[in-house]
N, C-alpha and C positions, 0 to 999 in steps of 0.2 A: 251390674255390675259384675263381673268376671276376677277370679281372685287364681291366680298362674300358682299360690301356695295349698298344699294341704289342708279342705278342708273335714273336722273331723264333728262327731255329735259329743260334745262336752257338758257334764250337769256337773255344777259346785252347787254341792249341800252343805248347809251351814243350820245347823240349832238353834234355835232362839236362845237365846240369855240360859245357856246351857245351864251352869251350876246351880244359878237360883231357883231357875225352871225346875228343876230335879230336885231341891228344898222344898220349892211349894208345892210340887207333885207328892212330893213322902209326908207333908206336913199341913195338911191340910186350911187349918187354922190360919197359915202364914199367905195363901193364893187374895191376891188384891191387894196387898200390901207394899209398901217399900221395903225391899228387903239385899239385905249385901251379902257376899258369903267373901269372909276373910276377917280384919283382928279392927273392933275401934276405939281401939288406946288412940295414945297419942303415937305412938310406934307403930299403929297397925296401915295396913293397905289393902284395899281395896282386887280380890280378886275377879268379882262377878257382880253388875247391879242388878236388880228384876226394868223391866219397864217400867214401874211405878215408882224403880226411886231412879231411873234415866232423866223423870217428867221435872227433878229436880237438881237435873247436871252432877248426878255423883257418874264417875265413870271408872274401868277397872285402872287400877295401877295408882289413883288419887291415895291421898292418907285417908285413914279413919277418922281422924280428928276432921280433916274438911268436908268429907261427906256427911258428918255428922252434925258441924255447920251448918250447909247446905241443907239438908233434911232432917230436921231434927225428932222427928218419928221413924227416920230409918232404924231399921231392925240390924240385926249384925248376926250371922252366923259362922261359925266353925266349918271349915271345906272339913269333905269326907272325900276325897280322891278313891275310893281304893271306888266306894257307890258310883263315882262319876264315872271311873273305867270300863266299870260292869256296865252301866249305861252304853257304854260307848262301845262296847265289843255286840251290844244288841243290836245297834245301829249299823255295825259294820256290817253284821252275820245277812241283813239286809239290802245292802250293797252287791256283797256278792252271788246272790240270788240272780241279775242281772249285771253281771258282769267281773269279771276276773283283773281288771286294767283298773283300778283302787288305789289314788294316789290319797292317802292320810296327813292333812295338816296339821291338824292336831286330836284332843279327845273329840274334836264339836264339830268339825268339818272335813272334808275332803272333798277332791274331784274326783270324775266318774266318765271315764268315755267307755260310750253306748252307740258307738258306731254302727259296730255289730254286737247287739246282747243275747246273750240267756232267752231271751222272751220272745227273741224275733220279732220285736216292734219296732216300727220303722220310724218313729214316733217318739224324738226323748224329749217331746213335751209332757206325754201321756207316761211313758216312764218315770220320769220326777216325779207325777202327777201320783202316781202309783207308791212310789215308794216313799214321799210324804205319807198318804193315809198309812202306807203300814209301820211307820216310826210311830206315829200318832197311835193306832190297835193296839201294838206291841209292846209301848211303854210309856203313854200316854201325855207324849212331850210332841212339842209342834218344832218343825223346821220349815228353812226355804229355801230355794231354790235358784240358780241364774243356769240357762241354760241356750249357750251359741256356738260359733264354730271353733273358739280355741279357747284356753285355760281363763287367759286375760277377762276377755269378754265377759263370761262367768261367773267368773269373781264379782267384779261389780256387777252384773244383774243380778245376783242372789241376796242384793241389799237394797231392789230397787221398791220391792214391793214386803220391806221384814215388817210385821210379824208373820209367819206361819201364809208366809205367799211364795209364788214365783213368777220370772219375765224370763222369755222367751225373746230372743236378738238373732235373726232369721238371717240367711247373708244379705237380704239387699236393705235391710234395714239396720245395719253394722256403723256404715259413716254416717247417717245421719244421728242414731244413736250415741258415738262417740262425738262428733262437733259441739252439740248442745252440754254436753254434759260439764260439770262444773268440775273443775281443775281437782279438786280436794276430794275428788271419788274416782280419780286415775289410780288403781292398785298399784304402788309405790309408790305414791308421793305421800309424803310425811307432812307435817305439820311445817317446818323448817322449810323443804322447798319449796311446796305452794307457799311459800309468804315470800320468798327469792323469785319464784315465776310472778309474783302479784306487779315486785316489783320492776318486773321486765313486761310487765301488760299482757299477761298469760292467765289467763282467768277462765276459759273453758277449751274442750276439745279442738275447736274452729280455730281459735288463737295460737294455740300449741302447733296448730299442722302448718301457719303461715309460717312459720321459725325452718330454716333451712338445719339440716342432719350439723352443719360445721357450727352455726350457730350453738347448737345446742348442745355438742360436744366442747364446745370454747367454755361453757358456763356449766355447767353441767359432770365434765368428765364421759367418765363409762359407760354414764346413765342415759348420756347424751340420745343414743345412739335406742337403747329402749325406747325411751319419749318417742322418739323420730318415727319409729315405725308400729307400736303398739295406739297412737291414735289415727293408726292408715290398719287399724283392723289386724295387723300382720304380729305375730306371736306364737312361733314356731313347736314350742317345750310339748312334747308328749305327756301325756300322763306316767307316770313312772310307778307304777306299784312296788318294787322295792325302792324305796327313797336311800340313800346311801348319807349319812350325815356329813355335813362338810365342818364340824367341829363337834367338841364333844367339852361340856363344862361343869363348873361345880357351882357355889356362894354363897354367904351366909349374911344376912340381913341382922346386925347386934342390940339387944335389947338398950343399951346405952352404948353411946358412939364413944367410939376407941381415941384418943390425942397418943397413946404410948408408943412406940413403935415394936417395943418388947410384946406388948402382947397383940399387938396387930400380928407378929411374926407366929406367936403361940396359933394365933387363930389361921393364918396362913399352912402350917405345918397338917392343922384338920383338913383343911379345905383338900389340898395337892392330895392327902388321903384317900378322902373320898372320891374325887379324881383318877385314880389311881384305880379303886374298885371297879368304877364305870369300865375306862376303857379294858379291864382285865375280860368282864363280861361280855363286851362289845367288840373285844381282841381288837383293839386299832390302838397304832402308835399316830404320832404326829411330831412334826419342825418348830411348830411357830407355837410357842408359849405367851400369851395376854393375859394380863393382870387389870382387873375391871377395880378400878373403886369410886364409891361412890360416898361425897363430904356429907356432912349434915344439914347444908345448906342445898342438898338434892342433886348437887352439881357433877356430874359423870365425868371421870378418867380413863382412856386405856393407855396400858402402856407395853410394847410387842416388844421380842426377838421372835428371829428366828435361827435355828440351829442347823447345821452341817447334817445333822443325824435324826431319825427318827428314837423317838424318847414314849417312854407309858412311866417310868417307874416312881415313886413317889419322890425318893433324893433327889436327882435332876429335874423334877417340876418345881418342890419346894427351891433348891436353889436357881434357880431363874426368876423363880418369881419371887422371892431375896434379893436379888440382884435386881427387877426392876423395881421395887420397892424402895432400893438406894439411889437409883438411879435420880432424882430429884427431892427435893422440899414437898411435906405436903401442904395444900393450903388450908387444910381445916383439918376440923376432926372430922373421922371416918365411922359413917354407920354400916356401911354395907365392902365387902371385900368378895372377889372372884378371882378363878383361875381355869383360863378355856385353854384348850388342844387346837391348831386347826392346821392346814400343810398336810392332811392326813396320807396315811397309805392306802385310803379306801379308793383317790379320788379318781385314778385312774382304772382301775377294775372292770368297767367295764362300756367296752367301747361304743358309738353311737352307732344307731342302724341312720342308712340312708333317706333321707326324704320322701316318700313317693305318694305323689297326689292321689286322696283316695275321688276326690270330686274340681272340678273347677265349673261346676254347671252352678247357674244363677238358681235352677228348680232346685236344686239340694234345702229340703225341705226339714225343719227340725220339729 
């Protein structure tokens, strides 16, 4: 099959159970044991889980109470973000030995465009193997990788042989790879969307491919076009070395649920102050203010307002958040509040480059 869109050599590198693996590396007595990074108290939350813990159904974002119930022998350790950042910087320095086109997604994963790389190696598969070997040698940690013609497929492929493995999907394998893929494995399809697709008879990529773009648009809105394209191997997003944030936010989880709006306003003022500091540090402002409310039953609600002008000051952010809080009644006591600012003044700073195909040949090998 020939492609009439740009073919690149993209690697998605994902560290294996990163936070938990760092703790097991730094504390050898924890190796081989079920481990969770986070809080094990009634209100604690799991930030990361080792593979030993995952066998018991322990997952990130799970409450510490539920995690402990699933795995009575679970060991909790407090997160050490400074240490995780230190290791992350070591890993990224390895990436830059191969290419300057590195797009970090978080501390533990990134996209790399190695179509043309500093090592002059035409094989992205071998480059990925070299990078993983270097990571292991320099940090003692393992990483997995996905290699393909675009970011979407590389991201999906990096989960294929986890942990400590890699998967290459060459151009001629793309369609077959996507057709047999469980819809839950598609990057961008969350739990709620997957359930909706199941009800529509969509269980695999092949099922998704039978649906017209109009059908997908009518059921999934703006995401419909995305699903229509990616199942056909089309994803034109370039690796962006300097990602411009689409929003900036701050939030707090409380040790005790709040039921009084007076106490909530006090917390919101502190959150607005923290957000102002972050905006000053990044030198951005925005127009859309969103209030995030998580209730004691873990249901989540957001309320937003778009202003006619850019704001970055604590006072204006707080006043708008206050207005959003009083916009309607609260359904329950509150365990978390957050404020974020979107529609930023950075969104149109960089003009998009014209897409130019690097190759449309079937023999383009990874």
